[in-house]
N, C-alpha and C positions, 0 to 999 in steps of 0.2 A: 504493498499497500505506500503511496508516494506521498514523501513525507512535507509537512508544512504549506501543500497545496489545496487549493479549493474544492471541499466535497458537495457532490451533488446531491444536492434532498431527492431521499426517494419521491416516486411517482404517485399522485392521492389518486388513492382508491376510488373506483368508480361502481358503484352502484353498491355503495357504504350503508352499510345495515339494513341490505335484502340477501333473501336468497336466491339465486340461480337454478333454476331449475333445470332450461333446459337451454344451447347455445344453438343456433343456423344459418348457414351462411345462405340468400337469394341467389334467382341469378344475374341480380345488377350487382352482387360482391359484396353488399351490404352485411354487416351482422346483423342478425335478433335475435335477442333475450328474452328469453319467460321469466319471472319470478315469482315470489308466493306474492307478490301485489301490482300484475300485470307487465306485459310485456311492451316492446318497444325497440329501438333501432340504432345504431352505431352512425354519427355523422362525421368520420372524424373521429376525435376524442370526445364529442358531445354525446349524450345519451338521449336520441327523442322518445320518449313517450306516447303511446298511441292512448291518447286522449280518451275518444268516446266508448273506449273497452269497459269492461269490470273489473274494479282492482282486485282481484281476486288469485288463487293458486294459478300458473299455468303449468298443463301437463306437459304438451308439445307442440312444433310450430312446424308449421306445412308448407309449399309454393304450390300449387297447382296446374296447369298446362295454360292458364289463361292469365301466371302470373300476379294470382291475387295469392295475400300470404293469410291462410287459417292460425288462427289459434284454440285448438283445446283448452277448457276453463274447466278446472274440478267442480264449477257448482253445476254442471249440464249447460255448461252454453259452448258455443260457437263464435267465434266473431272471424269476420271475413275482412280483411283489410285491399280497398281496393283504390288507385290514387286519386280518383273524387270522393269516396264517402268510408266510411267504417259503421259496416251490420251487425249486431249480435242478433243470432239466431237464439233462442231457449226453450222455455215449455210455449210461451205462446205463439209460436210456430210449430207446435209440436214435438220436441224435443223432450224426453224421457225426464223424470226428476233427479237423473244419477249420477254421477261424474263420469265423463267423457276423456278416453286415455290418446287417443292418436287416429287422426284422418288419412285416409287415401286415397288416391286417386286411380281408377285403373282407365284400360287402354279405350274402352266401351263408351264410354258418357257416366259412370257411377263411382260415386262416392261412398267409402266405409269408416265406420268409427268402429274403434274398439270401446268395452266398455266394464264395468265390473258384473254387467247381465247376459253378455253376447256381443252381440256383429251389428251393428244398426246401416242401414244402407239405401242412399234417394240417389237421382237423377240429376244430371244438368239441370235437364231441361224443367223439371221442378223448382230446385233450385234458383234460377234463371226467372221463373215466376213470381216467387216472392223477395226475392231481392229488389224485382219492377214494382211492385205491389199489384200484379195481376190474380195473386192469390193467397191468403193468412197465412197457408200452414201446407211442410211439407208431407210430401208419400212416404212416412218411414217402412223400412223394410224389414223386420228381426229376424236375426238367424242366431240359433241356440241349439239346443239337445237335439232335436227335431230333423237337424238342417246336416249333420253327421258333426258337431261337436262334441267332444269329452269329457265340457265342462262347458260351462257358463262364463267362470272368472276370466276374461283378462286381464292381462298386467299391465300396469304402467308406470313403473320406480324403474322397468330398464332404462337404457336412451340406445339406441330409438324402440318406442314399443309396438314397431312396426316397419316393415319393408317392405319394396317392390321388386325382385326380382326381374333380372335381363331376360326371362319369357313373358314379362306381366305379371306372371303370381303373385298374392298379394298374402301375406306373412304376417300373423299374428304371436306372441306369448302368451299366455292364459297360463293357468294353476295345474293341466295337465300336458306339459311340453308346448308343442307350437300349433297353430292351425294355417292350414295353408288354404288361401282360396281362389278357384281354376278361373275366372271372368270369362264368358262369353258371351257373343253378338246376341240383341235380345231376337227373341224367336217369336212369332206369330201364335197365337192358339184364341181360337175363339171364346170370349170371356164369357162369364156365368153370366144368366139373365134372370135378375130377380125379378120377387113377384109379388104382393101383398095374398096371403094366406088368411086372414081373419082379424074383423073388426071387433074391440069389447068397449059398450060405452056402460060408465058408472060399473066395471068387473061382469058385465053380461054381452054374450058374444052374440052378433045381430047378423042378418043375411048378408053374407056380401057380396056384392054387387057394381056394377060402374060408375053408381051413387046411390050413396045410402043417406038417409033424412036423419037427424039427431034431434030429440029436442030442445026446445030451449032451454032449459031447466037442468039438464046433463051438467054433470061436473067434471067427468073426466073421458075422455078418448083413447084407449091404447090400440097403436095397430101393428100388427105383426105379420111381418114379410120374411123373405126366405129367398132361395139362389142353389140350384145342384150345384154341385162338386163332387162327384162320389170317392177321386184319388184324392183333398185333400178337404176335407167339407169343415172342417173346424178353421181352418184357413182364411176362409172365403170373409174381404173384409164389405161391409155398407158404409154408403152415407145416404142421407133423407133431406127432403125440405118441406116444408106445409108453406106454401104459398099463400102470399098474404100473414105470413105470423110468422114464420122464419125467416131472418135478412138474408140469410146466407146457410150455406148446405152444412148438415151437423155430422161430422166425421162420425162415425158409430161405433167400428173397429169391429171388431166379433159378434158387439150388442145386433138382436133380431128383432127387439120391439122399438116401436116409438111413441112416446107417453106426452099428451097434453091437455091442459086444463083449461076450465075457463075459457071456452074459445070462443070471438066478437060471432056476431047473427052473421051471416055471408055464407057464399061460395067458395071453398078453402079446396084449394089441389094437392095432395101428395104425390111424391116422386122420390122413390129409391132405387139407387145403385149400387154395383154388385162389380167384386173385382176380385181377380184371385191375389193372395196374399203369394209368397212364395215357397216351394216345395223343397226347393233344395237352394245351396249354396252357385249352384249352376241354372237356375231357372229365372229369369227376368222379370220382372213387373209386367202385369197386363195394364192395358187401357181401358182405364173406367166407363161402363155403358152398360147398356142393357139397362132401358128402364122399365119401371113401370109405375103408373099412373094413380088417384084414385079423389074426387073430389068430395067434400066434404061441406055440407048447410048447415048452418047450426040457425037456430028460429025456422027449421032446416036444415038437417046435413047429406052430405053423401057421400058413398067409400064405393073404391072395388074393392 
């Protein structure tokens, strides 16, 4: 050590007081850091936090094919950073209420997210609709034991907690080894056709027809619907709406009953749609279709 010469002070610590949970370099050469209190990137020696993101623990960071930066947040949120906006996706957009570990993109237009309860999947088209305000929720597919996983418990502690290999397959660590996802192109199959099966007014079944009249003093209406899919009947999902009552489609999942109370007098049209959930990791989401309608008149009411 030189004697009598000036000694350079040690560099000031960056992100002092924060726990760095993940580091990532994007395609532009910027270094991103996820911490226990949000995330951001380094502009030279200056740290620039993402201001519109939740100030929660970051599990992982990822850059997709459109150069959007994604952060998986421990409080069940995904944050999408674009040049002109930052969007937070959480339970309001249909995400489940548990931690999300790692987001990856496959080569066929789908995103996959690991969690302590299996893998979630959604398509770029659905994402674009949500980001641009054309729809309110993502169409999520859930993969678990029935799809070939040995356990639903994925891991988020290791870094990276998921990766895509040179063949396009996705790998996620779990409590029982790795799960490998082999994505395939979208395959077309005739969607299940939804149908209204029964209508109950104040707990009493009424004859089903294209129009069913309901007395003005009726307190509750239950509409029971279904769709036939013999291969995976428990995975068929539904959405419905009662025109003149529901402001938008109601995502019902696998539920097969719509319930209403105190309907206003007039003619109401009920619609229900069915779609396939994913029977395996190699299957793609089918388009929502297969309308069934009914009309309900209160003071009179009708139903099919």
